[in-house]
N, C-alpha and C positions, 0 to 999 in steps of 0.2 A: 511879060508884058501883061496888061490889064485884058482880062477875058473879054471878048465882043459877042454878038449875038450867036455867031456860028459856034464859037467855042462852048458856050452855055447849052447849045442844042446837042451838040456831041456828047458833052458831060450827061446831058439828062437820059439820053438814049443807052450810055455805057452804065449809068446807075441803074437804070430799068433792068438792064441785062443782067448786073451783078445780083441784084435784089431777087431775081425769079431764078436764077441758075442754081439748081438743087445740089450740083457736084462741086461747087465753088469751096474753096477752104473757108473755115468759120472766121479767121481773123480778117478775111478780106470782104466779109459780108456788109453793106452799107446800112446804116439806119437812117431812116427817112428824116427822125427828128434831130441829127446832129447838124449844126452849123458847118459851112463849108471850111472856116477856120478851126473848128474845135479838135478836129482831128490831128491838124498839123501842130498846134500848140502842145497836145497830149504827146505827140512823138517827140518835141523837143524836151520835154519834162522827164521822158523816159530815157533819153538818151539815144533813141532811135535815130533821130534826125540831127545831124551835127555839121552838115556841109553849109559853111558861111554862105557860099554865093545861093544855094537853094533858100535858105532863111532870109537872106536879105531881099530875094526876089518875091517871096511870099509875104512878108511884112511891107513891101513897097505898096501892095495893093491897098493898104490903110493908110499910106503916106507915112509910115515909120521908117526909121533908119535904124542901123545895127547900134550906132554910137549915141542914140537917143536917150534921155532919162526916163526910166520907167519906176512903177510903184506896183508891188504884188499885193493883193490882199486875199486872204482865206477866209471863206463863210462856212460854217460847219453846219450842215444840214442832217447829218447822223441818220435817223430812221425816216425821214421825210422821203416821199416817191418823188420819181423823175419828173413827174408833171409838176410838182411844186416848185423844183429845182428850175425848171423852164419858165415858171412864171418870173421868179425872181430874176434870171437871166434877161428875159423881155423888159423888164422895168429898168435894169442897169445898162442895157445896150441903147437904151434912148440917147444915151450920152455916146457920142460918136469916139471919144477918146478911149471908151473902155470896151474890152474884149472879154467873153466869159467863157468857161468850160467846165464841165463836170469833171471831178477827178477825186479819186480817193473816196473820203467821207464828206465831202461837200463841193463847194464851187471854188474856183479859182478865178480871181478878177485880174487882167492885166491892164495897166493904165499907162499910156504914153503921156508923161506927166508935164504939165505946165501949172503954173500957180493957181490960175484961175480954176483948172480941171480939179486939181487938188483940193480946194475948198469946197467946190460944188460935190464931188465924189464924198467926202467928209458928210455933208449935210444928207446926201442920200443913203449912205451906209447907216449913219444913226436912225433914220426915218424907217428903213427897213428892219434893222435891228429890234426896234421897240415895236413895231408892228407886227411882227412874225416873231418874237422872241428868239432871235438868232445870235449866236456868237460870230463877232466878225473881227479879225485881227488885220489892221491895215500896216504895211511894211515900211520900211525906209526908202528913201529913192535910191535908185542904184544906176550906175552907167552901163550901157551895154547889154543888148537883148540876151546875148548867151550867158549872162550871169543870172537869169531868172532860175536855173537849176539850184544854185546856190542858195539864192534868196528863197526859195521854197523849204529847202531844207532848214534854214535858220528861222522861217516862221512857225514851222511845225514844232520846233523846239521852242520858240517863245511862248507857243500857247501851252505847252507842257508846264513850262514854268509860271505862267500867270495863273494856271489852276491851282498850283500850290499856295498862292497867296490870296486867290478869290475864286470861289467856286462858279460863279455867273459873271464873267467880265463884261458881258454885252459887247457893245462896241468899244474896242481900244485899239491904240497905235503900239507897234512894237517899241517905240521910242521910250514908252512909259515902263517897259520891262528890259530894255536893252542893258542896263546895269547890271540887273539881276542875271542876265545872261553872262556877262563876264565874270561876275563873281561865282555862277555854276562851274564855268571853265576852270577859273582857278582853283576853286574849292577841291577839284579832282587831281591837282598835280601834287599836292603835300599835304601834311597834316596842319591843323589849326594852329598848333604852338608853333610851327615854323614860320608861318604866313603872318600871323596876328601881330599887333601891337601888345606889348605887355600890359598896358593900360586897359585895353578892352577886355582882355582876360581878367584883369584884376577887378575891374567894376562888376563883372557877371558873378566872379567868385563872391564879391563882397555882398551882391544882392542875395544870394542863396543861402549866405551865413547869417546875414543879419535882417532878411525880409523887408528889404527896401526896394525902390523901384528907380535906381540911380541909372542901370543901363538904358532902360527905355526913354527915360528923360533925356538923358544927353544924346542919345542916337536922334531923337526928334529935333533936340536942339540944334545939332549940326544939321540935319536935314533941312532945317528952316532957316540956315545960314545965319544962325546965332541970332535970330531975331526973336526978342523976348516976348513980345505981344503975340506974335503968330504961334510960338511954342506954347504959350499958356493955354491957347485957344484950341490948338490940335489937343493937348493933354487933358483939356477940361479943368484947370486948376487956376487958382489965383496967382497974380504975379508974384505976390509977395512969397507964396509957396515955391514957386519955381525959382526964385532969388535964392531963397533957403537952400534948396537942394543942390543948386549949382554951386555955391560956397562951400558945401561939403563934398561935392565930387571935385571940385579944383584942389581941396586938400589932399585928395588921394592921388591925382594924376600928375605924371611928371612931364607930358606932352606941353609945348608950348602952342597954344592957339594961333598966335600970331605968324607962325611959321606954316606957310601954306602946305608944304610937302608934309610935315608932321600931322597936320589937321586931317589932310586926306587920307593918309595911311590909318588914322585911328577911325576914320568913318567908315573906310573900306574894310578894316577889320571887324568893325562892330557887324556890317552887313554881312560878312562872311559867317560870324558867329550865329546871326539870325537865320540866315539861308540853311545852315547845318541844322538848326531848330526844326525848321520847316520841313526839312527832308526827313528827319528822325520821325516826326510827328506823322507825316504821311505814310511812313512805312508801318507804323503801328496800327494806324486806321485800316 
């Protein structure tokens, strides 16, 4: 049930007792700066609290349900002190759909997601990221409160992958790197020669032998959904130069671009090769 005035009075007395009791075990000491829900969320993430009835009762205090749609966001604060984190939490929790906690090397924001809250949260995250120079990764929507543990592990991996491609991502959504997450998982299952389209390997080998830039050109071309104008802008080359390169590339390739599955396999293969290079370069650094 929701706490009434008497419940709050009792909790206040118990809190003062625990805070002042010298013999109490360290893990049961209370910190006056911790919000009432923060320790609960932390226990759920650690797997300490897994009782569905208890969790359902607790989140009902925020009018949340177990099967609602949620979004998790990670804010890296690294060496910032706790008071700084509390300031960020204060600004974020002005939105009633957001709950925050300090966890690991930063903040975790849990949002009971509606479309309006989603758009409002993005604006707020972008504002905070720019103002305080913070890295913020917003996750994908997921169903069911208990999936929060799996989503947290997913986001920590997404942040690692984002750093391979961009040193300072600022605010970004996990969806921006979700494909690279799949690529990273796939790359660990077998060798590139077994996974990749022969055409992708051929283009890479051709560039190395002839000093051309066909691999990057064609990867960008496919990534732009074969739009000539957008591709030439992305590569900063003239349209005629792009057309010349594509003619040469098509002479080398055996794949049929009009067949969706073949085109996607080639594109994924090229991303796998690129990801492998990014990993190798990061190891050298």
